N, C-alpha and C positions, 0 to 999 in steps of 0.2 A: 504494499500500501504506498504512496505517494505522502508526502508531507503534506499536510493542511493547514494554511496559514492563520486561520482562523479559529483550529482549535486551539494552535498554539500561542494566538493573542489571548485567547479566552483564558487559558492555565494563568498566563502572565497576571492577569487583571482579577486576580484573587488578594482580599487580606489589602492592608492600608495603604491604597494605591493614591501616591501625589501625583502622578502624570503618567499618562499612556498617550502614547502615539504609532500609529501606523501609516506610510503613506511616504512622499517624495522628500528626500534629505537633501535641505538649502542651507544656503547660509543664515538666511532671514529665520527658519525653524530654528537654527541652533540659538540664536540671540533670542527669541522671544523663549524657548525652553530654558536658559539661564536664567532668564528675569522670572519666569513662573516659579521654579523650583525653589530659586533664592528666596522669593516672597513668602513662597508655602512653608520653607524651613524656617523664617523668621516668625512667620502666624503659630508655627509648635513652640514658640521659644527655645529651640535646639541650642545646644551649647555651641559656642564660637569653632570651636575645634572640630567638631562633627561638621558643621556647616561647612567650613573651607574643606573638609575631605571631600565632603558628597560633591559638593562645586566643582573641585579641582578634578577627582575622577569623571564625573561628569563632561566637563571641557574635554580631556582626552577621550573617552568613549565618543562623543558626538564626531569629533573630528575624525577617528578612524572609521566612522558609519559614512562620513561625508568625502573622506578621501580615500577610503578603500573597498568603498563598495563597488561591485562589478554592476557596468549597465547593462540591462537584461537585454535578450535579443527581442527584435521588432514584435516575434509571435507571441511576446507574452507580454507586451506593451498593452493587450485586452485586459489581462487581470492586474497587473501590477504598473505602478508609475515606473518610469525608466532607473532613477536612482531610489528605490524603494530601501525601506528600512521600517525596522520597529524601535522603538524605547518605551521602556516602563520603568519608572522609579515606585520602588514598594516601601515603606518603613516597617521593617519587620516586627522589631521590638521597640521601645527605647533606646536611642542611640544606637540603632543598627538598621543600615538602609540597603537596598538589595537595587543594583543598577542593571538592569537585564538590555540588552541590545541585539538586534539579528538584522543579517541582510544575505542577500542572496551571492553566492560565490561560486565561481567556475571550477569543476571539479578537480582541474588541474592545480591548483593551488592551495588544496588540502592538507597536501603532505608537509608543505613548507610550513604552512599556518601551525599545524598541530606540532610538530617538531620545536618551533620557536615557543609557542606555548608552555609545552612538557618542560621545555630548558628552561624556562622562567621560574615555572612551579617547583621545578627541583633545586633552586638556589636559595641559600640563605642569604639571610640580610643581609649582611656585610660581600656576599657574594654579588647580588643585586645592584648595591651599590657600584663596585666595580665594574659591574657590566655597562652600569648606565655612564658613569664616567668616560669609560672604553669608547661605547658608542657616540658619547657627545665629543669626544676629541679626536675620533677617527673617520665617522661614517658621513659621506658628502650626502646634501639632501639629493631624496629621490623625485622623479618625475613627478610623483603627487605630492610634494611638498615635505615629507618626513623624513628625519633619518632614523627610525627603527626603534624610538624611542617610546612610543606612547604605552605599548603595553608592559615594559618594563617599569616605567612609571608609575603607573596602575598597581603594580605590584607591590613596589616600595612605598607607595602613600598609604593601601591600606594593609599590608602586611599580612594579606591572606592569598590563600591560592587563587587562580582564574579558574574559574568553571566553565566548562564548554561544550558546546555538540555541534555535529554536522549532520541534520536529517536531509535525506535524498528527496529531490523536487522532481528531476528529471534525469535523465543520463548525464547532462552536460551542465546542469546547476542542483547545488545543495544549499541548505538554508544554514549559516553559521549563528549560532545563538552564542554569546559571552554573558555571564553573569558577576557581577563582582559586588562580593559582602563589603561595606564600608562601617567600620566600627570605631 
């Protein structure tokens, strides 16, 4: 059975949802999402340290969605926006938030991304710091604007493992889901 985006989105939308979005990922959307989430965290009188972490992880997550979202082939444009993505921010409990993002990814990119996340998840806090410094000092900016720091930075800021899955959509595309716990 192939991946069903509506089932996926419904599962993410349980609990204390601060924001849920599915559709085209644009720079205007990123600005709006950041404003909305920041206001909701203020309304919840969340601690400044947690607000800052959530905001920073959200920025990195949205940039990943924006810059690394594979544009879908024309045959899928009837079902999805060309730069389709999903974002759900949930308050799991006091001072604990889950940021879930999802986007389509070409099947030929899965191994690289899986290996990268597994490597990040295997590193200690000190090793993550070293990896971050190394990338910062040695990597050139990619055509998509990043140097590969986003996922490393998320892992460093949260101190938590990156949870992910790849759900088969069709022969060519999978749906990549990334969940980050911020506490």
